[in-house]
C-alpha positions as CSV (number, residue, x, y, z in Angstrom):
1,X,0.3,0.0,0.0
2,X,1.4,3.5,-1.0
3,X,-0.2,6.5,0.8
4,X,-1.0,9.6,-1.1
5,X,0.4,12.6,1.0
6,X,0.0,16.0,0.9
7,X,3.9,17.2,0.7
8,X,5.7,20.4,1.8
9,X,4.6,23.1,-0.7
10,X,7.0,26.0,0.7
11,X,6.2,29.6,1.0
12,X,4.5,29.0,4.7
13,X,1.6,27.2,3.0
14,X,-0.1,25.1,5.5
15,X,-3.1,23.4,3.6
16,X,-4.5,23.0,0.2
17,X,-8.2,22.3,-0.7
18,X,-8.9,18.8,-3.0
19,X,-10.4,20.2,-5.7
20,X,-10.8,17.0,-8.3
21,X,-10.0,13.0,-8.2
22,X,-9.1,12.0,-11.7
23,X,-10.1,8.6,-10.6
24,X,-12.5,6.8,-8.7
25,X,-12.0,4.0,-6.0
26,X,-11.0,0.9,-7.4
27,X,-9.7,2.5,-10.7
28,X,-6.4,1.5,-12.1
29,X,-3.7,3.8,-11.8
30,X,-0.4,4.2,-13.7
31,X,2.8,5.2,-12.3
32,X,3.0,9.3,-13.6
33,X,-0.7,9.6,-13.8
34,X,-2.1,12.7,-12.1
35,X,-4.4,11.1,-9.6
36,X,-5.6,14.1,-7.4
37,X,-5.7,18.0,-8.1
38,X,-5.2,20.3,-5.0
39,X,-5.8,24.0,-5.1
40,X,-4.0,26.5,-2.4
41,X,-4.4,30.1,-2.3
42,X,-1.4,30.7,-4.7
43,X,-1.6,27.7,-7.2
44,X,-3.0,24.5,-8.1
45,X,-1.3,21.7,-8.6
46,X,-1.4,17.5,-8.8
47,X,-0.2,14.6,-7.3
48,X,0.9,11.8,-9.4
49,X,0.9,8.3,-8.7
50,X,4.3,6.8,-7.5
51,X,3.5,3.2,-8.5
52,X,1.3,1.2,-10.7
53,X,-1.7,-0.2,-9.0
54,X,-5.4,0.8,-7.9
55,X,-6.9,3.5,-6.2
56,X,-7.7,1.9,-3.0
57,X,-9.3,4.1,-1.3
58,X,-10.1,8.1,-1.3
59,X,-9.8,9.5,2.3
60,X,-10.2,13.3,1.8
61,X,-13.6,14.2,-0.4
62,X,-13.4,16.8,-3.2
63,X,-13.8,20.5,-1.4
64,X,-12.2,19.4,1.9
65,X,-9.0,21.1,3.2
66,X,-5.8,19.0,4.2
67,X,-3.1,19.8,6.0
68,X,1.0,19.1,4.9
69,X,1.7,15.5,5.6
70,X,-2.0,14.4,5.8
71,X,-2.7,11.3,4.1
72,X,-5.6,12.0,0.9
73,X,-5.6,8.3,-0.5
74,X,-4.2,4.7,-0.8
75,X,-2.7,3.3,-3.5
76,X,-2.6,-0.3,-3.9
77,X,0.5,-1.5,-5.2
78,X,0.3,-3.7,-8.3
79,X,2.7,-4.1,-11.4
């Protein structure tokens, strides 16, 4: 299992909002696929899958705020 975590964003940014999930739970993802889009008061960005597998769970819904280091979802790694 691989956690999708909100990374350190710099510039004093402490949180972001989940804007859009590009996949649904159970969908197959490939390493490098944009999985979730996040928005801060300064920019929007995507977090990509770091492995091949399936999006096992979404822990933070669209429209919710998350803090740096929080787990957004989980990828079940499979070749």
